[in-house]
N, C-alpha and C positions, 0 to 999 in steps of 0.2 A: 810718343806716337811712333808706331812702326809702319812703314810702307813697304809692301812687297817682301816682307820677311827680313828687312835690313834692321839689325839691332841698333839702338842708340849708341853712338860712339863714346858717350860719357861713361857708359856702364859695361862695355864689352871688352873682353881681353884682346880679341883680334880685330884690328881695324879694317882689314880686308883679307880675302882669301881667294885663291884661284885653283881650280882643279879641272883636269881633262883626262879622258881615257879612250881607249879603243877596245872593242870586243869583236872577236871573230868566231863564227860558228862553222862547224864542219871541217876542222883542220885535218881530220883523218877521214878517209873515205868510208871506213867501216864504222865510224862514230859520228854521223852527220848532226846529231843534236848536242854534242859536247861543245863547250865554248872555252876560249882562252882570252885573257884580257890583261891589259897593262894600263896603269893610270899614274899620273903625276900630279902633284899639288904643292902649294905653298901657302903659308899664312903669315901675315905681318902682325906683330904685337902692336897694340894701340900705343901711339906716341905718349899718351898720358902715363902709361905703365912704364915705358922706357925712361921718360923723364923722372919719374918717381924713383926708379932704380938708380939713376945717376945721382939724385939728391941723397939717397940713403948711402950710397958708396962714398960720396964726398963728406957727409956728416960723420960717418963712423970710421972712415979711414981704412975700411976693410976692402977686400977684393970681391965684393958682392957682384954677381954677374949682372950685366945690363942686357936685358932680353931684346931681341930684334926680329928675326925671321926664322921660320921652320920650313923644311922641305921634305917631301915624302914621295915615295914611289911604291906602287903595289902591283903585284902580279897574281893571277889566279888561273886555275883550270877547273871548270865546272863539268862534272861527269854526270850525264843523264843516265843513271843506272837502269831505270825502268820508268814507264809512265807514272808520274806522281812522286818520284824520288830523285833528288839531286844531291850530289856530294861535291863539295868545293874546297879543296885545299887552297890556302892563301898565304902569301908572304909579303911583308911590308918592311921597308927601310925608312927610318925617320932621321934626318940629319938636323942637328940643333933642336932636339926635342923641347917643346915649350918655348922656342925662340932663344934658348940658352946655348950659346956657342961653346961654353965650357963643359957641357954635357956630352957624353959619348954618344955616338950614333947608335940608335936603337934598332934592333932587328927583331921582328915579331913574326911568329908562325901561327897560323890559325886554321880552323876548319869549320865550314858552315854546312848545314844540311837544310834542305827545304822539302817539305812534303805538301802535296795537294790531294784533295779528296774529291 
């Protein structure tokens, strides 16, 4: 049973996650409908997964990573080109991707478009 969109802890990869962000419109006087934003987030890997990683590491004697927590930051600038057309370059940085501290920090660049009719 799920209540309020919370997945069952026995079957989910992340046991908890937290995200927050800020968005500001009209940063430039000449572009009052453009938006700029910054968001931060973190996700904790379910303790069942972490414990399983530890068991595998001990049983195999390998340096299998033990997953823990992932952190992310995202920034964007939404350009309101004309009524009905939005262009939004986006950059994200993810530290410990997948909760794996042995993974390199990931840097992602993206681009979104939105149209309304």
